N, CA, C and O atoms as a GROMACS GRO file, in nm:
protein
  496
    1MET      N    1   7.482   8.191  13.989
    1MET     CA    2   7.441   8.282  13.935
    1MET      C    3   7.374   8.201  13.841
    1MET      O    4   7.442   8.113  13.790
    2ASP      N    5   7.205   8.214  13.791
    2ASP     CA    6   7.127   8.174  13.692
    2ASP      C    7   7.187   8.161  13.514
    2ASP      O    8   7.252   8.249  13.457
    3ASP      N    9   7.160   8.079  13.475
    3ASP     CA   10   7.181   8.076  13.349
    3ASP      C   11   7.118   8.177  13.266
    3ASP      O   12   7.144   8.146  13.150
    4ALA      N   13   7.038   8.297  13.270
    4ALA     CA   14   7.023   8.420  13.211
    4ALA      C   15   7.094   8.542  13.218
    4ALA      O   16   7.110   8.632  13.135
    5ALA      N   17   7.161   8.517  13.416
    5ALA     CA   18   7.279   8.603  13.446
    5ALA      C   19   7.398   8.563  13.364
    5ALA      O   20   7.482   8.642  13.321
    6ILE      N   21   7.397   8.448  13.348
    6ILE     CA   22   7.571   8.444  13.267
    6ILE      C   23   7.566   8.455  13.100
    6ILE      O   24   7.641   8.473  13.003
    7ILE      N   25   7.417   8.429  13.134
    7ILE     CA   26   7.412   8.429  12.977
    7ILE      C   27   7.392   8.670  12.859
    7ILE      O   28   7.407   8.718  12.747
    8ASP      N   29   7.364   8.701  12.957
    8ASP     CA   30   7.337   8.846  12.987
    8ASP      C   31   7.498   8.890  12.991
    8ASP      O   32   7.539   8.963  12.900
    9ALA      N   33   7.576   8.852  13.080
    9ALA     CA   34   7.690   8.901  13.111
    9ALA      C   35   7.778   8.819  13.045
    9ALA      O   36   7.877   8.806  13.117
   10LEU      N   37   7.794   8.730  12.901
   10LEU     CA   38   7.861   8.700  12.792
   10LEU      C   39   7.821   8.774  12.652
   10LEU      O   40   7.878   8.794  12.544
   11GLU      N   41   7.706   8.799  12.702
   11GLU     CA   42   7.706   8.930  12.576
   11GLU      C   43   7.735   9.095  12.621
   11GLU      O   44   7.774   9.190  12.553
   12ARG      N   45   7.703   9.086  12.750
   12ARG     CA   46   7.817   9.221  12.705
   12ARG      C   47   7.918   9.196  12.707
   12ARG      O   48   7.970   9.307  12.697
   13GLN      N   49   8.029   9.096  12.717
   13GLN     CA   50   8.158   9.103  12.736
   13GLN      C   51   8.155   9.067  12.579
   13GLN      O   52   8.271   9.091  12.544
   14VAL      N   53   8.070   9.015  12.445
   14VAL     CA   54   8.092   9.038  12.362
   14VAL      C   55   8.095   9.164  12.268
   14VAL      O   56   8.177   9.219  12.195
   15CYS      N   57   7.999   9.176  12.297
   15CYS     CA   58   7.967   9.321  12.311
   15CYS      C   59   8.079   9.423  12.268
   15CYS      O   60   8.116   9.466  12.159
   16ALA      N   61   8.118   9.445  12.406
   16ALA     CA   62   8.224   9.538  12.389
   16ALA      C   63   8.382   9.477  12.341
   16ALA      O   64   8.481   9.543  12.307
   17LEU      N   65   8.369   9.344  12.351
   17LEU     CA   66   8.524   9.317  12.282
   17LEU      C   67   8.482   9.328  12.149
   17LEU      O   68   8.574   9.328  12.068
   18ARG      N   69   8.358   9.337  12.098
   18ARG     CA   70   8.381   9.390  11.923
   18ARG      C   71   8.377   9.483  11.890
   18ARG      O   72   8.399   9.522  11.775
   19ASP      N   73   8.330   9.585  12.043
   19ASP     CA   74   8.364   9.731  12.019
   19ASP      C   75   8.547   9.736  12.041
   19ASP      O   76   8.571   9.796  11.937
   20ARG      N   77   8.618   9.725  12.074
   20ARG     CA   78   8.711   9.691  12.103
   20ARG      C   79   8.768   9.639  11.962
   20ARG      O   80   8.864   9.714  11.944
   21VAL      N   81   8.763   9.568  11.872
   21VAL     CA   82   8.774   9.483  11.721
   21VAL      C   83   8.782   9.631  11.658
   21VAL      O   84   8.877   9.696  11.614
   22GLU      N   85   8.677   9.653  11.668
   22GLU     CA   86   8.690   9.815  11.549
   22GLU      C   87   8.770   9.946  11.572
   22GLU      O   88   8.813  10.022  11.485
   23GLU      N   89   8.782   9.958  11.724
   23GLU     CA   90   8.889  10.024  11.742
   23GLU      C   91   9.051  10.009  11.743
   23GLU      O   92   9.134  10.099  11.732
   24LEU      N   93   9.073   9.864  11.760
   24LEU     CA   94   9.213   9.866  11.653
   24LEU      C   95   9.214   9.823  11.512
   24LEU      O   96   9.316   9.802  11.446
   25GLU      N   97   9.073   9.809  11.465
   25GLU     CA   98   9.079   9.818  11.326
   25GLU      C   99   9.065   9.925  11.263
   25GLU      O  100   9.098   9.950  11.147
   26ALA      N  101   9.041   9.957  11.301
   26ALA     CA  102   9.017  10.168  11.230
   26ALA      C  103   9.146  10.180  11.288
   26ALA      O  104   9.196  10.249  11.198
   27ILE      N  105   9.276  10.159  11.404
   27ILE     CA  106   9.442  10.217  11.386
   27ILE      C  107   9.500  10.142  11.293
   27ILE      O  108   9.547  10.201  11.196
   28LEU      N  109   9.510  10.007  11.298
   28LEU     CA  110   9.548   9.943  11.241
   28LEU      C  111   9.586   9.931  11.059
   28LEU      O  112   9.688   9.892  11.001
   29ALA      N  113   9.377  10.015  10.977
   29ALA     CA  114   9.408  10.057  10.842
   29ALA      C  115   9.293  10.136  10.867
   29ALA      O  116   9.186  10.076  10.866
   30PRO      N  117   9.293  10.282  10.893
   30PRO     CA  118   9.212  10.364  10.906
   30PRO      C  119   9.144  10.363  10.777
   30PRO      O  120   9.190  10.318  10.672
   31GLU      N  121   8.984  10.440  10.804
   31GLU     CA  122   8.906  10.417  10.668
   31GLU      C  123   8.897  10.606  10.644
   31GLU      O  124   8.865  10.697  10.721
   32PHE      N  125   8.955  10.601  10.463
   32PHE     CA  126   8.945  10.746  10.423
   32PHE      C  127   8.884  10.754  10.297
   32PHE      O  128   8.879  10.639  10.254
   33ASP      N  129   8.836  10.833  10.215
   33ASP     CA  130   8.877  10.828  10.042
   33ASP      C  131   8.914  10.836   9.986
   33ASP      O  132   9.017  10.904   9.990
   34VAL      N  133   8.883  10.793   9.902
   34VAL     CA  134   8.981  10.770   9.781
   34VAL      C  135   8.974  10.842   9.669
   34VAL      O  136   8.864  10.832   9.615
   35PRO      N  137   9.044  10.905   9.618
   35PRO     CA  138   8.964  10.988   9.471
   35PRO      C  139   8.917  10.850   9.377
   35PRO      O  140   8.981  10.746   9.364
   36ALA      N  141   8.834  10.872   9.340
   36ALA     CA  142   8.735  10.753   9.272
   36ALA      C  143   8.830  10.730   9.075
   36ALA      O  144   8.809  10.632   9.004
   37GLU      N  145   8.904  10.822   9.042
   37GLU     CA  146   9.048  10.773   8.940
   37GLU      C  147   9.103  10.740   8.981
   37GLU      O  148   9.204  10.777   8.921
   38TRP      N  149   9.135  10.680   9.061
   38TRP     CA  150   9.257  10.589   9.116
   38TRP      C  151   9.198  10.420   9.077
   38TRP      O  152   9.274  10.330   9.043
   39CYS      N  153   9.060  10.405   9.090
   39CYS     CA  154   8.998  10.308   9.079
   39CYS      C  155   9.079  10.171   9.104
   39CYS      O  156   9.096  10.065   9.043
   40LEU      N  157   9.111  10.216   9.197
   40LEU     CA  158   9.137  10.091   9.343
   40LEU      C  159   9.011  10.022   9.401
   40LEU      O  160   8.900  10.063   9.437
   41THR      N  161   9.085   9.874   9.393
   41THR     CA  162   8.956   9.757   9.451
   41THR      C  163   8.938   9.832   9.574
   41THR      O  164   8.983   9.941   9.608
   42ARG      N  165   8.827   9.713   9.660
   42ARG     CA  166   8.842   9.717   9.784
   42ARG      C  167   9.000   9.674   9.817
   42ARG      O  168   9.089   9.758   9.824
   43ARG      N  169   9.024   9.529   9.837
   43ARG     CA  170   9.142   9.478   9.847
   43ARG      C  171   9.295   9.570   9.811
   43ARG      O  172   9.400   9.512   9.839
   44GLU      N  173   9.301   9.684   9.760
   44GLU     CA  174   9.373   9.790   9.743
   44GLU      C  175   9.401   9.858   9.808
   44GLU      O  176   9.514   9.884   9.848
   45ARG      N  177   9.237   9.934   9.853
   45ARG     CA  178   9.234  10.013   9.931
   45ARG      C  179   9.289  10.004  10.072
   45ARG      O  180   9.350  10.082  10.146
   46GLN      N  181   9.236   9.854  10.082
   46GLN     CA  182   9.330   9.802  10.238
   46GLN      C  183   9.436   9.809  10.224
   46GLN      O  184   9.491   9.846  10.328
   47VAL      N  185   9.512   9.788  10.132
   47VAL     CA  186   9.651   9.739  10.167
   47VAL      C  187   9.717   9.860  10.114
   47VAL      O  188   9.839   9.842  10.112
   48LEU      N  189   9.664  10.048  10.046
   48LEU     CA  190   9.690  10.160  10.052
   48LEU      C  191   9.674  10.201  10.220
   48LEU      O  192   9.776  10.257  10.260
   49SER      N  193   9.553  10.182  10.340
   49SER     CA  194   9.530  10.183  10.432
   49SER      C  195   9.597  10.166  10.563
   49SER      O  196   9.604  10.235  10.665
   50VAL      N  197   9.662  10.006  10.509
   50VAL     CA  198   9.778   9.961  10.603
   50VAL      C  199   9.896  10.041  10.608
   50VAL      O  200   9.965  10.052  10.709
   51LEU      N  201   9.936  10.132  10.429
   51LEU     CA  202  10.047  10.176  10.425
   51LEU      C  203  10.055  10.342  10.444
   51LEU      O  204  10.142  10.427  10.423
   52VAL      N  205   9.939  10.344  10.488
   52VAL     CA  206   9.912  10.506  10.495
   52VAL      C  207   9.878  10.526  10.712
   52VAL      O  208   9.860  10.626  10.783
   53ALA      N  209   9.885  10.385  10.741
   53ALA     CA  210   9.872  10.369  10.914
   53ALA      C  211  10.001  10.381  10.963
   53ALA      O  212  10.036  10.432  11.069
   54ARG      N  213  10.093  10.312  10.847
   54ARG     CA  214  10.203  10.286  10.959
   54ARG      C  215  10.385  10.327  10.887
   54ARG      O  216  10.422  10.276  10.781
   55PRO      N  217  10.426  10.371  10.924
   55PRO     CA  218  10.580  10.362  10.850
   55PRO      C  219  10.575  10.238  10.772
   55PRO      O  220  10.501  10.248  10.674
   56ARG      N  221  10.622  10.144  10.784
   56ARG     CA  222  10.633  10.016  10.757
   56ARG      C  223  10.606   9.902  10.761
   56ARG      O  224  10.654   9.843  10.858
   57ALA      N  225  10.547   9.844  10.692
   57ALA     CA  226  10.450   9.724  10.732
   57ALA      C  227  10.517   9.602  10.632
   57ALA      O  228  10.556   9.603  10.515
   58THR      N  229  10.509   9.500  10.734
   58THR     CA  230  10.561   9.349  10.645
   58THR      C  231  10.429   9.341  10.554
   58THR      O  232  10.328   9.410  10.544
   59ARG      N  233  10.488   9.193  10.476
   59ARG     CA  234  10.353   9.159  10.378
   59ARG      C  235  10.263   9.033  10.495
   59ARG      O  236  10.144   9.002  10.480
   60GLU      N  237  10.356   8.976  10.607
   60GLU     CA  238  10.268   8.906  10.679
   60GLU      C  239  10.171   9.019  10.749
   60GLU      O  240  10.049   9.003  10.756
   61ALA      N  241  10.229   9.117  10.793
   61ALA     CA  242  10.141   9.253  10.928
   61ALA      C  243  10.038   9.271  10.801
   61ALA      O  244   9.924   9.250  10.840
   62VAL      N  245  10.045   9.308  10.642
   62VAL     CA  246   9.949   9.369  10.570
   62VAL      C  247   9.831   9.233  10.565
   62VAL      O  248   9.720   9.218  10.615
   63ALA      N  249   9.906   9.158  10.491
   63ALA     CA  250   9.845   8.985  10.534
   63ALA      C  251   9.727   8.975  10.589
   63ALA      O  252   9.616   8.963  10.538
   64THR      N  253   9.784   8.984  10.772
   64THR     CA  254   9.701   8.990  10.879
   64THR      C  255   9.541   9.090  10.852
   64THR      O  256   9.424   9.050  10.847
   65ILE      N  257   9.610   9.252  10.836
   65ILE     CA  258   9.539   9.327  10.872
   65ILE      C  259   9.448   9.293  10.715
   65ILE      O  260   9.351   9.246  10.774
   66VAL      N  261   9.418   9.285  10.604
   66VAL     CA  262   9.364   9.260  10.447
   66VAL      C  263   9.281   9.181  10.500
   66VAL      O  264   9.164   9.218  10.516
   67TYR      N  265   9.329   9.034  10.545
   67TYR     CA  266   9.277   8.955  10.513
   67TYR      C  267   9.213   8.828  10.659
   67TYR      O  268   9.153   8.720  10.650
   68GLY      N  269   9.262   8.910  10.783
   68GLY     CA  270   9.240   8.827  10.951
   68GLY      C  271   9.277   8.761  10.993
   68GLY      O  272   9.285   8.684  10.898
   69LEU      N  273   9.331   8.693  11.098
   69LEU     CA  274   9.358   8.620  11.149
   69LEU      C  275   9.315   8.461  11.061
   69LEU      O  276   9.395   8.368  11.068
   70ALA      N  277   9.222   8.450  11.005
   70ALA     CA  278   9.189   8.344  11.007
   70ALA      C  279   9.192   8.363  10.814
   70ALA      O  280   9.087   8.353  10.752
   71ARG      N  281   9.315   8.389  10.749
   71ARG     CA  282   9.285   8.420  10.620
   71ARG      C  283   9.349   8.294  10.526
   71ARG      O  284   9.334   8.297  10.403
   72GLU      N  285   9.423   8.180  10.597
   72GLU     CA  286   9.458   8.042  10.573
   72GLU      C  287   9.300   7.995  10.510
   72GLU      O  288   9.327   7.963  10.394
   73GLU      N  289   9.166   7.978  10.528
   73GLU     CA  290   9.117   7.930  10.497
   73GLU      C  291   9.050   8.031  10.360
   73GLU      O  292   8.996   7.957  10.278
   74GLU      N  293   9.040   8.204  10.312
   74GLU     CA  294   8.993   8.288  10.255
   74GLU      C  295   9.106   8.255  10.135
   74GLU      O  296   9.069   8.225  10.022
   75VAL      N  297   9.295   8.265  10.186
   75VAL     CA  298   9.378   8.252  10.050
   75VAL      C  299   9.467   8.213  10.072
   75VAL      O  300   9.534   8.229  10.174
   76GLU      N  301   9.492   8.137   9.956
   76GLU     CA  302   9.528   7.991  10.050
   76GLU      C  303   9.735   7.963   9.975
   76GLU      O  304   9.795   7.856   9.984
   77ASN      N  305   9.791   8.092   9.911
   77ASN     CA  306   9.931   8.144   9.970
   77ASN      C  307   9.886   8.302   9.904
   77ASN      O  308   9.879   8.350   9.790
   78PRO      N  309   9.843   8.380  10.131
   78PRO     CA  310   9.858   8.502  10.118
   78PRO      C  311   9.996   8.601  10.052
   78PRO      O  312   9.966   8.705   9.993
   79ALA      N  313  10.109   8.573  10.064
   79ALA     CA  314  10.224   8.624  10.026
   79ALA      C  315  10.226   8.662   9.872
   79ALA      O  316  10.266   8.766   9.822
   80VAL      N  317  10.196   8.597   9.836
   80VAL     CA  318  10.198   8.598   9.624
   80VAL      C  319  10.046   8.705   9.638
   80VAL      O  320  10.038   8.803   9.564
   81VAL      N  321   9.957   8.681   9.717
   81VAL     CA  322   9.820   8.760   9.696
   81VAL      C  323   9.832   8.894   9.714
   81VAL      O  324   9.795   8.973   9.628
   82ILE      N  325   9.903   8.942   9.863
   82ILE     CA  326   9.997   9.084   9.839
   82ILE      C  327  10.037   9.131   9.787
   82ILE      O  328  10.003   9.240   9.741
   83GLU      N  329  10.155   9.056   9.763
   83GLU     CA  330  10.277   9.114   9.638
   83GLU      C  331  10.197   9.156   9.546
   83GLU      O  332  10.210   9.278   9.535
   84SER      N  333  10.086   9.096   9.444
   84SER     CA  334  10.042   9.136   9.381
   84SER      C  335   9.936   9.260   9.346
   84SER      O  336   9.910   9.323   9.243
   85HIS      N  337   9.881   9.261   9.500
   85HIS     CA  338   9.808   9.362   9.498
   85HIS      C  339   9.882   9.448   9.488
   85HIS      O  340   9.873   9.500   9.378
   86VAL      N  341  10.001   9.517   9.591
   86VAL     CA  342  10.123   9.590   9.566
   86VAL      C  343  10.148   9.626   9.467
   86VAL      O  344  10.116   9.734   9.417
   87SER      N  345  10.234   9.507   9.404
   87SER     CA  346  10.227   9.545   9.228
   87SER      C  347  10.129   9.688   9.160
   87SER      O  348  10.155   9.806   9.140
   88LYS      N  349   9.974   9.575   9.134
   88LYS     CA  350   9.871   9.683   9.104
   88LYS      C  351   9.826   9.811   9.161
   88LYS      O  352   9.757   9.899   9.109
   89LEU      N  353   9.864   9.806   9.251
   89LEU     CA  354   9.858   9.967   9.330
   89LEU      C  355   9.970  10.064   9.302
   89LEU      O  356   9.959  10.187   9.292
   90ARG      N  357  10.102   9.978   9.290
   90ARG     CA  358  10.177  10.105   9.222
   90ARG      C  359  10.211  10.152   9.087
   90ARG      O  360  10.266  10.258   9.056
   91ARG      N  361  10.152  10.020   8.983
   91ARG     CA  362  10.116  10.046   8.860
   91ARG      C  363   9.964  10.187   8.898
   91ARG      O  364   9.965  10.291   8.832
   92LYS      N  365   9.879  10.170   8.981
   92LYS     CA  366   9.796  10.222   8.998
   92LYS      C  367   9.822  10.373   9.040
   92LYS      O  368   9.766  10.461   8.974
   93LEU      N  369   9.895  10.401   9.133
   93LEU     CA  370   9.882  10.504   9.259
   93LEU      C  371  10.065  10.586   9.120
   93LEU      O  372  10.044  10.705   9.097
   94LYS      N  373  10.155  10.554   9.073
   94LYS     CA  374  10.247  10.639   9.018
   94LYS      C  375  10.198  10.743   8.898
   94LYS      O  376  10.270  10.842   8.896
   95PRO      N  377  10.126  10.744   8.828
   95PRO     CA  378  10.097  10.850   8.815
   95PRO      C  379   9.995  10.947   8.861
   95PRO      O  380   9.914  11.015   8.798
   96TYR      N  381  10.020  10.936   8.985
   96TYR     CA  382   9.925  11.027   9.116
   96TYR      C  383  10.039  11.066   9.164
   96TYR      O  384  10.036  11.146   9.258
   97GLY      N  385  10.219  11.003   9.092
   97GLY     CA  386  10.347  11.047   9.232
   97GLY      C  387  10.378  10.925   9.327
   97GLY      O  388  10.488  10.871   9.342
   98ILE      N  389  10.265  10.896   9.386
   98ILE     CA  390  10.231  10.821   9.451
   98ILE      C  391  10.363  10.658   9.431
   98ILE      O  392  10.366  10.588   9.330
   99ALA      N  393  10.461  10.635   9.563
   99ALA     CA  394  10.554  10.523   9.458
   99ALA      C  395  10.548  10.424   9.613
   99ALA      O  396  10.574  10.473   9.723
  100ILE      N  397  10.515  10.307   9.596
  100ILE     CA  398  10.524  10.268   9.708
  100ILE      C  399  10.693  10.139   9.707
  100ILE      O  400  10.721  10.039   9.642
  101ILE      N  401  10.735  10.187   9.774
  101ILE     CA  402  10.888  10.133   9.820
  101ILE      C  403  10.864   9.961   9.908
  101ILE      O  404  10.783   9.919   9.990
  102SER      N  405  10.973   9.907   9.842
  102SER     CA  406  10.938   9.722   9.949
  102SER      C  407  11.146   9.722   9.890
  102SER      O  408  11.214   9.735   9.789
  103ARG      N  409  11.165   9.692  10.069
  103ARG     CA  410  11.257   9.564  10.046
  103ARG      C  411  11.281   9.383  10.135
  103ARG      O  412  11.262   9.320  10.239
  104ARG      N  413  11.326   9.378  10.021
  104ARG     CA  414  11.315   9.235  10.076
  104ARG      C  415  11.333   9.188  10.251
  104ARG      O  416  11.449   9.214  10.281
  105PHE      N  417  11.264   9.134  10.363
  105PHE     CA  418  11.245   9.090  10.474
  105PHE      C  419  11.227   9.233  10.580
  105PHE      O  420  11.232   9.237  10.703
  106ASP      N  421  11.197   9.383  10.445
  106ASP     CA  422  11.211   9.483  10.556
  106ASP      C  423  11.072   9.510  10.495
  106ASP      O  424  10.987   9.583  10.544
  107GLY      N  425  11.064   9.455  10.406
  107GLY     CA  426  10.840   9.542  10.392
  107GLY      C  427  10.801   9.638  10.304
  107GLY      O  428  10.879   9.682  10.220
  108TYR      N  429  10.699   9.673  10.315
  108TYR     CA  430  10.658   9.748  10.198
  108TYR      C  431  10.629   9.946  10.346
  108TYR      O  432  10.625   9.984  10.464
  109TRP      N  433  10.622   9.984  10.218
  109TRP     CA  434  10.637  10.150  10.281
  109TRP      C  435  10.623  10.264  10.179
  109TRP      O  436  10.669  10.257  10.066
  110LEU      N  437  10.548  10.380  10.233
  110LEU     CA  438  10.518  10.512  10.087
  110LEU      C  439  10.619  10.608  10.069
  110LEU      O  440  10.657  10.691  10.152
  111GLU      N  441  10.646  10.597   9.993
  111GLU     CA  442  10.773  10.672   9.963
  111GLU      C  443  10.815  10.848  10.094
  111GLU      O  444  10.890  10.890  10.182
  112ASP      N  445  10.692  10.883  10.005
  112ASP     CA  446  10.602  11.009  10.081
  112ASP      C  447  10.507  10.974  10.162
  112ASP      O  448  10.395  11.005  10.121
  113ARG      N  449  10.512  10.894  10.310
  113ARG     CA  450  10.371  10.916  10.360
  113ARG      C  451  10.311  11.013  10.394
  113ARG      O  452  10.190  11.018  10.371
  114LYS      N  453  10.387  11.136  10.468
  114LYS     CA  454  10.378  11.244  10.469
  114LYS      C  455  10.251  11.324  10.387
  114LYS      O  456  10.149  11.377  10.431
  115ALA      N  457  10.291  11.311  10.278
  115ALA     CA  458  10.222  11.437  10.112
  115ALA      C  459  10.112  11.338  10.130
  115ALA      O  460  10.005  11.380  10.175
  116VAL      N  461  10.127  11.190  10.095
  116VAL     CA  462   9.962  11.096  10.125
  116VAL      C  463   9.902  11.117  10.214
  116VAL      O  464   9.786  11.155  10.203
  117ARG      N  465   9.948  11.104  10.308
  117ARG     CA  466   9.861  11.159  10.362
  117ARG      C  467   9.810  11.268  10.381
  117ARG      O  468   9.704  11.267  10.444
  118ASP      N  469   9.866  11.411  10.332
  118ASP     CA  470   9.774  11.470  10.389
  118ASP      C  471   9.678  11.517  10.228
  118ASP      O  472   9.591  11.604  10.223
  119LEU      N  473   9.728  11.431  10.111
  119LEU     CA  474   9.677  11.409   9.920
  119LEU      C  475   9.518  11.362  10.048
  119LEU      O  476   9.465  11.472  10.061
  120LEU      N  477   9.468  11.302  10.098
  120LEU     CA  478   9.380  11.167  10.088
  120LEU      C  479   9.321  11.284  10.246
  120LEU      O  480   9.201  11.281  10.274
  121GLY      N  481   9.422  11.379  10.335
  121GLY     CA  482   9.313  11.425  10.402
  121GLY      C  483   9.340  11.347  10.553
  121GLY      O  484   9.323  11.387  10.668
  122VAL      N  485   9.365  11.278  10.524
  122VAL     CA  486   9.459  11.129  10.694
  122VAL      C  487   9.476  11.228  10.824
  122VAL      O  488   9.557  11.319  10.804
  123ALA      N  489   9.428  11.228  10.923
  123ALA     CA  490   9.540  11.314  11.058
  123ALA      C  491   9.623  11.269  11.094
  123ALA      O  492   9.598  11.162  11.149
  124ALA      N  493   9.794  11.318  11.091
  124ALA     CA  494   9.875  11.283  11.124
  124ALA      C  495   9.800  11.142  11.309
  124ALA      O  496   9.882  11.080  11.376
   0.00000   0.00000   0.00000
């Protein structure tokens, strides 16, 4: 195989892998519209997205989904940062009857995930 053919094959593989990453990201943290009056930051929306997508999420899983696998470069202490995001998110969502539950070593979850999914129009 000549160099051009190798480069072409690698470019096709990269495109296929990028498509698959996008599919997996949509599964792990689907995008949906959040009411503007909730005043959520981008990171808070991402944390909420993780909690809407799964019944329970560990702090590490949330950090990985929100900041990616290379998060050590971006965030010094991701566990503390995630706790901060969750704390702010709890405060902002409480007036709308949405509660985030947490248990040490067990993770975070929405108290009534189905109701939140229905409110946001997220398919089951």
